[in-house]
N, CA, C and O atoms as CSV, one atom per row, in Angstrom:
chain,resi,resn,atom,element,x,y,z
A,1,MET,N,N,0.849,-1.172,0.000
A,1,MET,CA,C,0.000,0.000,0.000
A,1,MET,C,C,0.898,1.240,0.000
A,1,MET,O,O,1.874,1.294,0.748
A,2,THR,N,N,0.581,2.230,-0.826
A,2,THR,CA,C,1.377,3.456,-0.864
A,2,THR,C,C,0.991,4.358,0.296
A,2,THR,O,O,-0.042,4.157,0.934
A,3,ILE,N,N,1.820,5.347,0.563
A,3,ILE,CA,C,1.573,6.276,1.664
A,3,ILE,C,C,0.251,7.002,1.457
A,3,ILE,O,O,-0.547,7.103,2.388
A,4,ASN,N,N,0.004,7.512,0.245
A,4,ASN,CA,C,-1.244,8.222,-0.026
A,4,ASN,C,C,-2.449,7.324,0.202
A,4,ASN,O,O,-3.470,7.776,0.721
A,5,THR,N,N,-2.344,6.067,-0.176
A,5,THR,CA,C,-3.436,5.124,0.020
A,5,THR,C,C,-3.645,4.861,1.502
A,5,THR,O,O,-4.782,4.805,1.971
A,6,GLU,N,N,-2.548,4.697,2.246
A,6,GLU,CA,C,-2.664,4.466,3.689
A,6,GLU,C,C,-3.346,5.643,4.375
A,6,GLU,O,O,-4.196,5.449,5.243
A,7,VAL,N,N,-2.977,6.863,3.989
A,7,VAL,CA,C,-3.586,8.052,4.606
A,7,VAL,C,C,-5.053,8.144,4.215
A,7,VAL,O,O,-5.909,8.379,5.068
A,8,ARG,N,N,-5.348,7.961,2.944
A,8,ARG,CA,C,-6.735,8.047,2.463
A,8,ARG,C,C,-7.620,6.995,3.110
A,8,ARG,O,O,-8.781,7.261,3.420
A,9,ASN,N,N,-7.078,5.808,3.312
A,9,ASN,CA,C,-7.866,4.692,3.848
A,9,ASN,C,C,-7.667,4.470,5.334
A,9,ASN,O,O,-8.088,3.436,5.853
A,10,PHE,N,N,-7.037,5.406,6.044
A,10,PHE,CA,C,-6.709,5.208,7.446
A,10,PHE,C,C,-7.942,4.846,8.273
A,10,PHE,O,O,-7.880,3.958,9.123
A,11,ASP,N,N,-9.057,5.525,8.028
A,11,ASP,CA,C,-10.275,5.266,8.806
A,11,ASP,C,C,-10.815,3.855,8.605
A,11,ASP,O,O,-11.498,3.327,9.482
A,12,SER,N,N,-10.524,3.249,7.483
A,12,SER,CA,C,-11.050,1.906,7.227
A,12,SER,C,C,-10.048,0.793,7.560
A,12,SER,O,O,-10.382,-0.388,7.469
A,13,LEU,N,N,-8.829,1.167,7.942
A,13,LEU,CA,C,-7.846,0.147,8.320
A,13,LEU,C,C,-8.236,-0.477,9.656
A,13,LEU,O,O,-8.759,0.218,10.528
A,14,PRO,N,N,-7.994,-1.767,9.831
A,14,PRO,CA,C,-8.282,-2.387,11.125
A,14,PRO,C,C,-7.296,-1.876,12.181
A,14,PRO,O,O,-6.179,-1.472,11.856
A,15,ASP,N,N,-7.718,-1.899,13.432
A,15,ASP,CA,C,-6.860,-1.436,14.523
A,15,ASP,C,C,-5.552,-2.210,14.600
A,15,ASP,O,O,-4.548,-1.670,15.066
A,16,ALA,N,N,-5.540,-3.445,14.161
A,16,ALA,CA,C,-4.337,-4.276,14.235
A,16,ALA,C,C,-3.344,-3.990,13.106
A,16,ALA,O,O,-2.233,-4.522,13.114
A,17,ALA,N,N,-3.726,-3.165,12.145
A,17,ALA,CA,C,-2.842,-2.868,11.011
A,17,ALA,C,C,-1.660,-2.019,11.468
A,17,ALA,O,O,-1.688,-1.414,12.540
A,18,GLY,N,N,-0.638,-1.987,10.648
A,18,GLY,CA,C,0.527,-1.158,10.909
A,18,GLY,C,C,0.770,-0.225,9.745
A,18,GLY,O,O,0.558,-0.590,8.589
A,19,VAL,N,N,1.221,0.998,10.055
A,19,VAL,CA,C,1.527,1.974,9.010
A,19,VAL,C,C,2.951,2.480,9.199
A,19,VAL,O,O,3.491,2.464,10.305
A,20,ARG,N,N,3.542,2.926,8.110
A,20,ARG,CA,C,4.928,3.376,8.104
A,20,ARG,C,C,5.060,4.813,8.607
A,20,ARG,O,O,4.077,5.544,8.731
A,21,VAL,N,N,6.287,5.186,8.890
A,21,VAL,CA,C,6.574,6.502,9.460
A,21,VAL,C,C,6.090,7.630,8.542
A,21,VAL,O,O,5.650,8.670,9.031
A,22,GLN,N,N,6.163,7.440,7.239
A,22,GLN,CA,C,5.706,8.477,6.306
A,22,GLN,C,C,4.208,8.732,6.474
A,22,GLN,O,O,3.751,9.871,6.376
A,23,THR,N,N,3.454,7.670,6.726
A,23,THR,CA,C,2.012,7.807,6.925
A,23,THR,C,C,1.720,8.544,8.225
A,23,THR,O,O,0.855,9.419,8.273
A,24,VAL,N,N,2.450,8.183,9.283
A,24,VAL,CA,C,2.266,8.853,10.574
A,24,VAL,C,C,2.588,10.334,10.425
A,24,VAL,O,O,1.864,11.179,10.953
A,25,ALA,N,N,3.654,10.656,9.721
A,25,ALA,CA,C,4.025,12.058,9.503
A,25,ALA,C,C,2.923,12.800,8.754
A,25,ALA,O,O,2.599,13.937,9.100
A,26,ALA,N,N,2.349,12.175,7.741
A,26,ALA,CA,C,1.261,12.811,6.989
A,26,ALA,C,C,0.029,13.009,7.863
A,26,ALA,O,O,-0.622,14.051,7.791
A,27,LEU,N,N,-0.294,12.024,8.684
A,27,LEU,CA,C,-1.462,12.138,9.565
A,27,LEU,C,C,-1.271,13.226,10.614
A,27,LEU,O,O,-2.232,13.888,11.006
A,28,CYS,N,N,-0.036,13.414,11.070
A,28,CYS,CA,C,0.262,14.402,12.115
A,28,CYS,C,C,0.679,15.758,11.531
A,28,CYS,O,O,0.918,16.709,12.274
A,29,SER,N,N,0.762,15.841,10.218
A,29,SER,CA,C,1.213,17.062,9.537
A,29,SER,C,C,2.565,17.533,10.075
A,29,SER,O,O,2.740,18.697,10.435
A,30,CYS,N,N,3.505,16.606,10.118
A,30,CYS,CA,C,4.837,16.940,10.608
A,30,CYS,C,C,5.867,16.171,9.792
A,30,CYS,O,O,5.522,15.393,8.903
A,31,SER,N,N,7.126,16.400,10.108
A,31,SER,CA,C,8.204,15.703,9.399
A,31,SER,C,C,8.432,14.319,10.000
A,31,SER,O,O,7.964,14.010,11.096
A,32,ILE,N,N,9.153,13.511,9.264
A,32,ILE,CA,C,9.489,12.167,9.732
A,32,ILE,C,C,10.326,12.238,11.005
A,32,ILE,O,O,10.113,11.456,11.932
A,33,SER,N,N,11.284,13.180,11.057
A,33,SER,CA,C,12.114,13.297,12.260
A,33,SER,C,C,11.285,13.710,13.476
A,33,SER,O,O,11.597,13.315,14.599
A,34,THR,N,N,10.237,14.496,13.261
A,34,THR,CA,C,9.348,14.881,14.361
A,34,THR,C,C,8.567,13.678,14.865
A,34,THR,O,O,8.342,13.558,16.069
A,35,VAL,N,N,8.150,12.791,13.981
A,35,VAL,CA,C,7.464,11.566,14.400
A,35,VAL,C,C,8.364,10.773,15.330
A,35,VAL,O,O,7.930,10.327,16.393
A,36,TRP,N,N,9.626,10.595,14.930
A,36,TRP,CA,C,10.570,9.843,15.764
A,36,TRP,C,C,10.775,10.526,17.114
A,36,TRP,O,O,10.819,9.861,18.149
A,37,SER,N,N,10.900,11.844,17.105
A,37,SER,CA,C,11.081,12.586,18.361
A,37,SER,C,C,9.869,12.444,19.272
A,37,SER,O,O,10.007,12.220,20.474
A,38,ARG,N,N,8.679,12.577,18.688
A,38,ARG,CA,C,7.455,12.455,19.493
A,38,ARG,C,C,7.290,11.045,20.042
A,38,ARG,O,O,6.787,10.864,21.151
A,39,SER,N,N,7.708,10.053,19.278
A,39,SER,CA,C,7.644,8.674,19.767
A,39,SER,C,C,8.594,8.473,20.936
A,39,SER,O,O,8.247,7.826,21.924
A,40,LYS,N,N,9.791,9.029,20.820
A,40,LYS,CA,C,10.767,8.901,21.908
A,40,LYS,C,C,10.295,9.600,23.178
A,40,LYS,O,O,10.574,9.137,24.284
A,41,ARG,N,N,9.572,10.726,23.023
A,41,ARG,CA,C,9.057,11.468,24.183
A,41,ARG,C,C,7.774,10.869,24.745
A,41,ARG,O,O,7.311,11.283,25.807
A,42,GLY,N,N,7.199,9.903,24.044
A,42,GLY,CA,C,5.967,9.281,24.504
A,42,GLY,C,C,4.701,9.991,24.062
A,42,GLY,O,O,3.609,9.657,24.521
A,43,GLU,N,N,4.836,10.969,23.174
A,43,GLU,CA,C,3.672,11.685,22.656
A,43,GLU,C,C,2.950,10.875,21.586
A,43,GLU,O,O,1.754,11.057,21.357
A,44,LEU,N,N,3.669,10.000,20.948
A,44,LEU,CA,C,3.108,9.063,19.972
A,44,LEU,C,C,3.506,7.664,20.430
A,44,LEU,O,O,4.501,7.500,21.135
A,45,PRO,N,N,2.733,6.660,20.032
A,45,PRO,CA,C,3.108,5.288,20.397
A,45,PRO,C,C,4.466,4.926,19.810
A,45,PRO,O,O,4.908,5.514,18.823
A,46,LYS,N,N,5.109,3.968,20.422
A,46,LYS,CA,C,6.377,3.465,19.897
A,46,LYS,C,C,6.072,2.498,18.749
A,46,LYS,O,O,5.101,1.745,18.814
A,47,PRO,N,N,6.893,2.518,17.709
A,47,PRO,CA,C,6.671,1.591,16.593
A,47,PRO,C,C,7.100,0.173,16.960
A,47,PRO,O,O,7.872,-0.047,17.893
A,48,ARG,N,N,6.582,-0.758,16.211
A,48,ARG,CA,C,7.006,-2.150,16.317
A,48,ARG,C,C,7.841,-2.458,15.088
A,48,ARG,O,O,7.567,-1.947,14.002
A,49,THR,N,N,8.846,-3.282,15.253
A,49,THR,CA,C,9.666,-3.677,14.116
A,49,THR,C,C,9.159,-5.011,13.602
A,49,THR,O,O,9.163,-6.013,14.316
A,50,ILE,N,N,8.727,-5.005,12.357
A,50,ILE,CA,C,8.199,-6.204,11.721
A,50,ILE,C,C,8.888,-6.339,10.370
A,50,ILE,O,O,8.785,-5.460,9.514
A,51,GLY,N,N,9.584,-7.441,10.195
A,51,GLY,CA,C,10.287,-7.664,8.938
A,51,GLY,C,C,11.341,-6.616,8.651
A,51,GLY,O,O,11.614,-6.309,7.490
A,52,GLY,N,N,11.939,-6.060,9.700
A,52,GLY,CA,C,12.961,-5.047,9.522
A,52,GLY,C,C,12.437,-3.646,9.293
A,52,GLY,O,O,13.219,-2.726,9.055
A,53,HIS,N,N,11.113,-3.466,9.362
A,53,HIS,CA,C,10.500,-2.158,9.141
A,53,HIS,C,C,9.780,-1.694,10.401
A,53,HIS,O,O,9.138,-2.490,11.087
A,54,ALA,N,N,9.888,-0.412,10.699
A,54,ALA,CA,C,9.169,0.164,11.832
A,54,ALA,C,C,7.741,0.453,11.405
A,54,ALA,O,O,7.510,1.151,10.418
A,55,LEU,N,N,6.785,-0.086,12.149
A,55,LEU,CA,C,5.367,0.125,11.852
A,55,LEU,C,C,4.645,0.582,13.105
A,55,LEU,O,O,4.864,0.046,14.191
A,56,TRP,N,N,3.778,1.582,12.946
A,56,TRP,CA,C,2.967,2.065,14.052
A,56,TRP,C,C,1.602,1.390,14.001
A,56,TRP,O,O,0.985,1.291,12.940
A,57,ASN,N,N,1.144,0.934,15.141
A,57,ASN,CA,C,-0.140,0.263,15.244
A,57,ASN,C,C,-1.261,1.280,15.043
A,57,ASN,O,O,-1.289,2.318,15.705
A,58,VAL,N,N,-2.175,0.986,14.139
A,58,VAL,CA,C,-3.259,1.903,13.792
A,58,VAL,C,C,-4.166,2.181,14.994
A,58,VAL,O,O,-4.554,3.327,15.221
A,59,GLY,N,N,-4.505,1.152,15.760
A,59,GLY,CA,C,-5.362,1.348,16.929
A,59,GLY,C,C,-4.740,2.276,17.952
A,59,GLY,O,O,-5.423,3.135,18.510
A,60,GLU,N,N,-3.436,2.109,18.206
A,60,GLU,CA,C,-2.739,2.984,19.146
A,60,GLU,C,C,-2.667,4.409,18.619
A,60,GLU,O,O,-2.807,5.362,19.385
A,61,LEU,N,N,-2.451,4.561,17.324
A,61,LEU,CA,C,-2.425,5.901,16.722
A,61,LEU,C,C,-3.787,6.580,16.837
A,61,LEU,O,O,-3.872,7.764,17.163
A,62,ARG,N,N,-4.845,5.826,16.568
A,62,ARG,CA,C,-6.190,6.409,16.678
A,62,ARG,C,C,-6.439,6.935,18.089
A,62,ARG,O,O,-6.994,8.019,18.266
A,63,THR,N,N,-6.028,6.165,19.084
A,63,THR,CA,C,-6.223,6.578,20.465
A,63,THR,C,C,-5.543,7.919,20.724
A,63,THR,O,O,-6.129,8.811,21.338
A,64,VAL,N,N,-4.310,8.056,20.256
A,64,VAL,CA,C,-3.560,9.292,20.481
A,64,VAL,C,C,-4.120,10.427,19.630
A,64,VAL,O,O,-4.343,11.525,20.140
A,65,LEU,N,N,-4.350,10.183,18.350
A,65,LEU,CA,C,-4.806,11.244,17.448
A,65,LEU,C,C,-6.196,11.749,17.778
A,65,LEU,O,O,-6.491,12.929,17.590
A,66,LEU,N,N,-7.045,10.873,18.265
A,66,LEU,CA,C,-8.418,11.275,18.602
A,66,LEU,C,C,-8.561,11.681,20.068
A,66,LEU,O,O,-9.630,12.120,20.491
A,67,GLY,N,N,-7.492,11.536,20.837
A,67,GLY,CA,C,-7.519,11.919,22.233
A,67,GLY,C,C,-8.416,11.037,23.086
A,67,GLY,O,O,-8.938,11.474,24.112
A,68,GLU,N,N,-8.591,9.791,22.654
A,68,GLU,CA,C,-9.448,8.860,23.400
A,68,GLU,C,C,-8.663,8.241,24.544
A,68,GLU,O,O,-7.450,8.065,24.430
A,69,PRO,N,N,-9.318,7.911,25.631
A,69,PRO,CA,C,-8.610,7.227,26.717
A,69,PRO,C,C,-8.177,5.837,26.272
A,69,PRO,O,O,-8.865,5.175,25.496
A,70,ALA,N,N,-7.042,5.414,26.769
A,70,ALA,CA,C,-6.503,4.104,26.392
A,70,ALA,C,C,-7.310,2.977,26.966
A,70,ALA,O,O,-6.988,1.811,26.742
């Protein structure tokens, strides 16, 4: 899935899905380095490494982006 497709379809992705750092940056309207910084500070969830790639869990991102309680 391309970054644009991931962003466009974010609402329909299952909570268990994972998205790449470029998608998180687009959703947060920030740079990739800012995503990494926010993850390190705990403002964004920490990514999981799957197959050598860092992926952010969609359900965890929704919780943070929508300000919902965990």
